[in-house]
C-alpha positions as CSV (number, residue, x, y, z in Angstrom):
1,M,0.0,0.0,0.0
2,A,1.3,3.4,-1.0
3,Q,2.0,5.9,1.8
4,S,-0.9,7.8,2.9
5,T,-1.4,11.4,2.2
6,L,-2.1,14.0,4.8
7,V,-5.7,14.2,3.7
8,E,-6.2,10.5,3.9
9,K,-4.4,10.4,7.2
10,F,-7.1,13.0,8.6
11,K,-9.8,10.7,7.1
12,N,-8.5,7.7,9.0
13,I,-8.6,9.5,12.3
14,G,-11.0,7.4,14.8
15,P,-9.6,5.1,17.4
16,G,-7.2,7.7,18.8
17,A,-10.2,10.2,18.9
18,L,-12.2,7.6,20.7
19,V,-9.4,7.1,23.3
20,A,-9.1,10.9,23.8
21,A,-12.8,11.3,24.2
22,G,-12.8,8.6,26.6
23,F,-10.2,9.9,28.9
24,I,-11.9,13.6,28.8
25,G,-14.6,12.4,31.1
26,P,-15.9,13.6,34.6
27,G,-12.9,12.4,36.3
28,T,-10.6,14.6,34.1
29,V,-12.8,17.7,34.6
30,T,-12.9,17.1,38.3
31,T,-9.2,16.2,38.9
32,C,-7.8,18.9,36.7
33,T,-10.1,21.5,38.4
34,V,-9.3,20.4,41.8
35,S,-5.6,20.6,40.9
36,G,-5.8,24.0,39.4
37,A,-8.1,25.3,42.1
38,N,-5.8,23.9,45.0
39,Y,-2.2,24.3,43.7
40,G,-2.4,26.7,40.8
41,Y,-0.2,25.9,37.7
42,T,2.1,23.6,39.7
43,M,0.8,20.2,38.4
44,L,0.8,20.9,34.8
45,W,4.1,18.6,34.4
46,A,1.9,15.6,35.6
47,L,-0.5,16.2,32.5
48,L,2.4,16.8,30.1
49,F,4.0,13.3,31.3
50,A,0.6,11.6,31.2
51,T,-0.2,12.9,27.6
52,V,3.2,11.7,26.2
53,A,2.9,8.4,28.0
54,T,-0.6,7.8,26.7
55,I,0.5,8.5,23.2
56,I,3.5,6.0,23.5
57,F,1.4,3.2,25.1
58,Q,-1.7,3.8,22.9
59,E,0.5,3.6,19.7
60,M,1.8,0.3,21.0
61,A,-1.9,-0.9,21.5
62,A,-2.9,0.3,18.2
63,R,0.1,-1.4,16.6
64,I,-0.6,-4.9,18.2
65,G,-4.1,-4.7,17.0
66,I,-3.3,-3.7,13.4
67,I,-0.6,-6.3,12.9
68,S,-2.4,-9.2,14.8
69,Q,-6.1,-8.2,13.9
70,K,-6.7,-9.2,17.5
71,G,-7.6,-7.5,20.8
72,L,-4.9,-6.9,23.4
73,G,-6.6,-9.6,25.9
74,E,-6.3,-12.2,23.1
75,K,-2.6,-11.4,22.4
76,I,-1.7,-11.4,26.2
77,R,-3.2,-14.9,26.2
78,E,-1.1,-15.9,23.2
79,R,2.1,-14.3,24.1
80,I,2.5,-16.1,27.5
81,V,2.7,-19.9,26.5
82,N,3.4,-21.3,29.9
83,P,0.0,-22.5,31.1
84,A,0.8,-21.7,34.9
85,L,2.2,-18.1,34.0
86,R,-0.6,-17.5,31.5
87,W,-3.2,-18.2,34.2
88,V,-1.3,-15.9,36.6
89,A,-1.3,-13.2,33.9
90,I,-5.1,-13.8,33.2
91,V,-6.0,-13.4,36.9
92,I,-3.8,-10.3,37.2
93,V,-5.4,-8.8,34.3
94,I,-9.1,-9.6,35.4
95,V,-8.4,-8.4,38.8
96,A,-6.8,-5.1,37.6
97,I,-9.4,-4.5,34.8
98,F,-12.3,-5.1,37.5
99,V,-10.8,-3.0,40.1
100,G,-9.8,-0.2,37.8
101,N,-12.9,-0.3,35.7
102,V,-15.2,-0.4,38.7
103,A,-13.3,2.5,40.1
104,Y,-13.5,4.5,37.0
105,E,-17.0,3.5,36.5
106,T,-17.7,4.9,40.0
107,G,-16.2,8.3,39.0
108,N,-18.2,8.2,35.7
109,V,-21.6,7.7,37.6
110,T,-20.4,10.4,40.2
111,G,-19.7,12.6,37.6
112,G,-23.3,12.2,36.1
113,I,-24.5,12.9,39.6
114,L,-22.6,16.1,39.7
115,G,-23.7,17.1,36.5
116,L,-27.5,16.8,37.1
117,Q,-27.2,18.2,40.7
118,S,-25.6,21.3,39.1
119,F,-29.0,22.1,37.6
120,A,-31.1,20.9,40.6
121,P,-28.9,20.8,43.9
122,D,-31.6,19.2,46.0
123,L,-32.3,16.4,43.6
124,P,-31.5,13.0,45.7
125,M,-28.7,10.8,44.8
126,L,-30.4,7.5,44.5
127,P,-32.9,8.5,41.7
128,I,-30.1,9.9,39.6
129,V,-27.9,6.7,39.9
130,A,-30.9,4.6,39.2
131,L,-31.6,6.9,35.9
132,I,-27.9,6.7,34.7
133,G,-27.7,2.9,35.5
134,L,-31.0,1.9,33.7
135,A,-30.1,4.1,30.8
136,G,-26.7,2.7,30.4
137,F,-28.1,-0.9,30.9
138,A,-30.6,-0.3,28.0
139,C,-28.2,1.1,25.6
140,L,-25.7,-1.8,26.4
141,W,-28.2,-4.6,26.4
142,I,-29.7,-3.7,23.0
143,G,-26.2,-2.9,21.5
144,S,-27.6,0.4,19.9
145,Y,-25.5,3.1,21.7
146,Q,-23.3,4.4,18.7
147,L,-25.8,7.4,18.0
148,V,-26.2,8.1,21.8
149,E,-22.5,8.0,22.3
150,K,-21.7,10.3,19.3
151,I,-24.1,13.0,20.6
152,L,-22.6,12.9,23.9
153,T,-19.1,13.0,22.8
154,A,-19.9,15.9,20.6
155,I,-21.1,17.7,23.9
156,V,-17.9,16.8,25.7
157,V,-15.7,17.9,22.8
158,F,-17.6,21.3,22.7
159,M,-17.0,21.6,26.7
160,G,-13.4,20.9,26.0
161,A,-13.3,23.7,23.3
162,V,-15.1,26.1,25.7
163,F,-12.2,25.4,28.3
164,F,-9.7,26.1,25.8
165,I,-11.1,29.3,24.6
166,T,-11.8,30.5,28.1
167,A,-8.1,29.9,29.0
168,F,-7.2,32.7,26.7
169,A,-9.8,34.8,28.1
170,S,-8.7,34.4,31.7
171,P,-5.9,36.3,33.7
172,V,-3.3,33.4,33.1
173,D,0.1,33.7,34.4
174,W,1.9,32.2,31.3
175,G,5.2,32.2,33.0
176,A,4.0,30.2,35.7
177,V,2.2,27.8,33.2
178,V,5.6,27.2,31.4
179,S,7.2,26.6,34.8
180,G,4.5,24.2,35.7
181,L,4.7,22.5,32.5
182,F,8.7,21.7,32.7
183,V,9.6,21.8,36.3
184,P,8.3,18.8,38.1
185,T,7.3,19.9,41.8
186,L,4.9,19.1,44.5
187,P,3.5,21.7,46.7
188,S,5.3,21.3,50.2
189,T,2.0,22.0,52.1
190,E,-1.6,20.9,51.6
191,Q,-3.7,24.0,50.4
192,T,-7.1,24.5,49.7
193,G,-9.5,21.5,50.0
194,G,-7.1,19.7,52.2
195,T,-6.2,16.9,49.4
196,S,-2.8,15.3,49.3
197,P,-0.6,16.8,46.3
198,I,0.7,13.3,45.4
199,L,-2.9,12.1,45.4
200,V,-3.7,14.7,42.9
201,A,-0.6,14.0,40.8
202,A,-1.4,10.4,40.7
203,G,-5.1,11.2,39.8
204,L,-4.0,13.4,36.8
205,I,-1.9,10.6,35.4
206,G,-4.6,7.9,36.1
207,T,-7.3,9.9,34.5
208,T,-5.3,10.3,31.3
209,V,-3.5,7.0,31.0
210,V,-6.5,4.9,31.4
211,P,-5.6,1.2,31.4
212,Y,-8.9,0.2,29.9
213,N,-8.3,2.4,27.0
214,L,-5.3,0.1,25.9
215,F,-7.8,-2.6,25.2
216,L,-10.2,-0.3,23.6
217,H,-7.7,1.2,21.1
218,A,-6.1,-2.3,20.0
219,S,-9.7,-3.6,19.2
220,G,-10.7,-0.3,17.4
221,A,-7.5,-0.2,15.5
222,A,-7.9,-3.7,14.3
223,E,-11.2,-3.0,13.1
224,R,-10.3,0.4,11.3
225,F,-7.0,-0.6,9.8
226,K,-6.5,-3.9,7.9
227,D,-3.2,-3.2,6.1
228,P,0.1,-3.2,8.2
229,D,1.4,-0.3,6.2
230,Q,-1.4,1.8,8.0
231,V,0.5,1.8,11.3
232,A,1.7,5.3,10.1
233,D,-1.9,6.3,9.8
234,A,-2.6,4.9,13.4
235,R,0.4,6.6,14.7
236,F,-0.9,10.0,13.3
237,D,-4.2,9.5,14.6
238,A,-3.0,8.6,18.2
239,A,-0.4,11.6,18.4
240,L,-3.0,14.2,17.1
241,S,-6.1,12.9,18.8
242,I,-4.5,12.2,22.2
243,G,-2.2,15.4,22.0
244,L,-5.3,17.6,21.7
245,G,-7.1,15.7,24.5
246,G,-4.0,16.5,26.6
247,I,-4.3,20.1,25.7
248,I,-7.6,20.4,26.6
249,S,-7.1,18.7,30.2
250,M,-4.3,21.3,30.5
251,A,-6.7,24.1,29.5
252,I,-9.3,22.8,32.3
253,L,-6.4,23.0,34.8
254,V,-5.1,26.4,33.6
255,C,-8.9,27.7,33.7
256,A,-9.1,26.7,37.5
257,A,-5.8,28.0,38.4
258,A,-6.4,31.3,36.8
259,N,-10.0,31.9,38.2
260,I,-10.4,29.6,41.3
261,Y,-6.8,29.4,43.0
262,G,-6.2,31.8,45.8
263,T,-10.0,32.8,46.2
264,G,-10.6,30.3,49.1
265,V,-13.1,28.1,47.3
266,A,-12.8,24.5,48.0
267,V,-14.0,22.6,44.8
268,T,-16.8,20.2,46.1
269,N,-19.5,20.2,43.3
270,G,-20.4,21.1,39.8
271,K,-21.2,24.8,40.8
272,D,-17.7,25.2,42.2
273,M,-16.2,24.0,39.0
274,A,-18.3,26.4,36.9
275,I,-16.3,29.3,38.4
276,A,-13.4,28.3,35.9
277,L,-15.6,29.1,33.0
278,E,-17.2,32.4,34.2
279,P,-14.8,34.7,32.3
280,L,-16.3,33.3,28.9
281,L,-19.8,32.2,29.9
282,G,-20.8,34.2,33.0
283,G,-23.9,32.9,34.5
284,W,-24.2,30.2,31.9
285,A,-21.1,28.4,33.3
286,T,-23.1,26.2,35.7
287,Y,-25.2,24.9,32.9
288,M,-22.2,24.1,30.6
289,I,-20.6,22.3,33.4
290,G,-23.8,20.5,34.3
291,L,-24.4,19.4,30.9
292,G,-20.9,18.5,30.0
293,L,-20.3,16.4,33.2
294,L,-23.6,14.5,32.8
295,A,-22.6,13.7,29.0
296,A,-19.1,12.8,29.9
297,G,-20.2,10.6,32.7
298,F,-23.0,8.7,30.8
299,S,-20.6,8.2,27.7
300,S,-17.9,7.0,29.8
301,V,-20.2,4.7,31.7
302,I,-20.8,2.8,28.4
303,T,-17.3,2.9,27.3
304,A,-15.8,1.6,30.6
305,S,-18.4,-1.3,30.7
306,L,-17.7,-2.3,27.1
307,S,-14.0,-2.2,27.4
308,A,-13.9,-4.3,30.5
309,A,-16.0,-7.0,28.6
310,Y,-13.6,-6.9,25.8
311,A,-10.6,-7.3,28.0
312,V,-11.9,-10.1,30.3
313,N,-13.5,-12.1,27.4
314,G,-10.3,-11.5,25.2
315,V,-7.9,-12.9,28.0
316,L,-10.2,-15.8,28.9
317,G,-10.7,-16.7,25.2
318,W,-14.3,-16.4,25.3
319,G,-16.7,-14.9,22.6
320,K,-16.6,-11.3,22.6
321,G,-20.0,-10.4,20.6
322,L,-22.2,-7.8,22.1
323,K,-25.0,-10.5,22.4
324,D,-22.8,-13.2,24.1
325,L,-24.0,-14.0,27.5
326,P,-20.5,-14.0,29.2
327,F,-19.8,-10.6,27.5
328,K,-23.0,-9.0,28.9
329,A,-22.3,-10.5,32.4
330,V,-19.0,-8.6,32.6
331,W,-20.2,-5.2,31.5
332,L,-23.2,-5.7,33.9
333,I,-21.0,-6.5,36.8
334,V,-18.8,-3.4,36.1
335,L,-21.9,-1.1,35.7
336,L,-23.6,-2.3,38.9
337,G,-20.3,-2.1,40.9
338,G,-19.9,1.5,39.8
339,C,-23.5,2.5,40.7
340,F,-23.3,0.8,44.0
341,M,-20.1,2.6,45.0
342,A,-21.2,5.8,43.8
343,V,-24.3,5.5,46.2
344,A,-22.1,3.9,49.1
345,F,-19.3,6.5,49.0
346,G,-20.8,9.6,47.2
347,K,-21.0,11.9,50.2
348,S,-17.7,13.5,49.1
349,P,-18.2,13.4,45.2
350,T,-15.1,15.3,44.1
351,Q,-12.9,13.2,46.7
352,L,-14.5,9.9,45.4
353,I,-13.6,10.9,41.7
354,L,-10.1,11.9,42.6
355,T,-9.5,8.6,44.6
356,A,-10.9,6.6,41.6
357,Q,-8.5,8.1,39.2
358,A,-5.5,7.5,41.6
359,A,-6.6,3.8,41.7
360,N,-6.1,3.8,37.9
361,A,-2.6,5.2,38.2
362,I,-1.7,2.5,40.7
363,L,-2.9,-0.3,38.4
364,L,-1.3,1.4,35.4
365,P,2.2,-0.1,35.6
366,V,0.8,-3.6,35.5
367,M,-1.3,-3.1,32.3
368,A,1.8,-1.1,30.7
369,F,3.9,-4.3,31.3
370,F,1.6,-6.4,29.5
371,V,1.5,-3.9,26.5
372,M,5.4,-3.9,26.3
373,L,5.3,-7.7,26.4
374,C,2.9,-8.0,23.4
375,A,4.5,-5.3,21.6
376,N,7.9,-7.1,21.6
377,G,6.3,-10.2,20.3
378,P,8.2,-11.9,17.3
379,E,5.2,-12.4,15.5
380,L,5.0,-8.5,14.9
381,Q,8.1,-8.9,12.9
382,K,9.4,-5.4,11.7
383,W,6.5,-3.6,13.5
384,R,7.6,-4.9,16.9
385,N,8.9,-2.3,19.5
386,H,12.4,-0.6,18.5
387,A,14.8,0.7,21.1
388,F,13.2,4.1,21.6
389,A,9.8,2.6,22.2
390,N,11.2,0.2,24.8
391,A,13.4,2.8,26.4
392,A,10.5,5.2,26.6
393,G,8.0,2.5,27.9
394,V,10.7,1.3,30.7
395,I,11.1,5.2,32.0
396,I,7.3,5.5,31.9
397,I,6.7,2.3,33.9
398,A,9.4,3.4,36.4
399,V,8.2,6.8,36.9
400,T,4.4,5.5,37.4
401,I,5.6,2.8,39.9
402,F,7.5,5.5,41.8
403,I,4.5,7.9,41.9
404,A,2.3,5.0,42.7
405,Y,4.6,4.0,45.8
406,R,4.6,7.5,46.9
407,N,1.0,7.9,46.7
408,M,0.0,4.6,48.4
409,S,-0.2,6.0,52.0
410,S,-2.3,9.0,50.6
411,F,-4.5,6.7,48.6
412,I,-5.3,4.5,51.6
413,A,-6.0,7.5,53.8
414,S,-8.3,8.8,51.1
415,V,-10.3,5.4,50.9
416,Q,-10.4,5.3,54.8
417,K,-11.9,9.0,54.7
418,L,-14.4,7.8,52.2
419,L,-15.3,4.7,54.1
420,G,-15.7,6.9,57.3
421,A,-17.8,9.6,55.5
């Protein structure tokens, strides 16, 4: 196949855009807003690191899917030939995916709650969770969710564009932005909101480099690209789409830093988050945040449930059709788990979302290892990882392990706080 032209590369954008839309969910909006409101521009380096890491690992996942024409779960099963080690890997993947996706699903449902309560603050939590859960169940059960997801994704993209424009309409300290991007530091003291800085840093990474997106991207790339020569198109798609998603995440943090930091406001709900958009939208900011959180939450509810089903069924070698009963059983467990935890621990919604994202950061090194293992498989031939990809992957895994280790005590304290709330 001849090398694609730039126009053809733009036409082939798809799987990477889905990944970007997937990580710009309520967790990203909440975590970036809390970070900017509490610590100013200090944590931008974590988003820059997370964006680069996402591009590198999602490119690996896409390449695995294109060359093998299989999902990541299936490749993990194939790559580990020793039966005992294979079952160890299967158990690790299933536990990690279930824990990570249920945590992420909890954040998604909680984001939907924050969105609706922005319009109606007195609306009880239980009916909202029931509404989100039943709507998600209906879309997933009948397998007709594409139109709904496209509409919701369009709303989320619009919200992201609004944040980007607002960043330039706000009194931003651009010197501090540059420093925050390229000088990795953690605040020495806990400031507004009483949230641990390392927990926020882990949350920023966990809400961007989402483990389940690795499985989603491999399957999506396998469906979109059938020719190995289209790996270059998939790289372009991943770099452009995820890069833009990272810029939007940074814009959210910048808006919060410029408009909330130093005001004494502790971000605890959607109305607090809306302050970041007031320079552009004024009184309409609350409605934009409310609609955006609801759309992002519900869209991610569907995506997280589906990707868990693809991952678990793939690694177990089961059928992965939308109508298969084992497939439905997996996404149902994830959906119900997220709804239950949102109700049980949702008294502190922003803290719950932040903790859920930090859980993903702790699980990330495990999933990254399996992606590296598959990306170095001999069956990928000339498309297997080269030295640069392997070196970058090892560095990213080492950094995430270090942050996960530093974050562990804060994460446990946050969980205990939620349990005692």
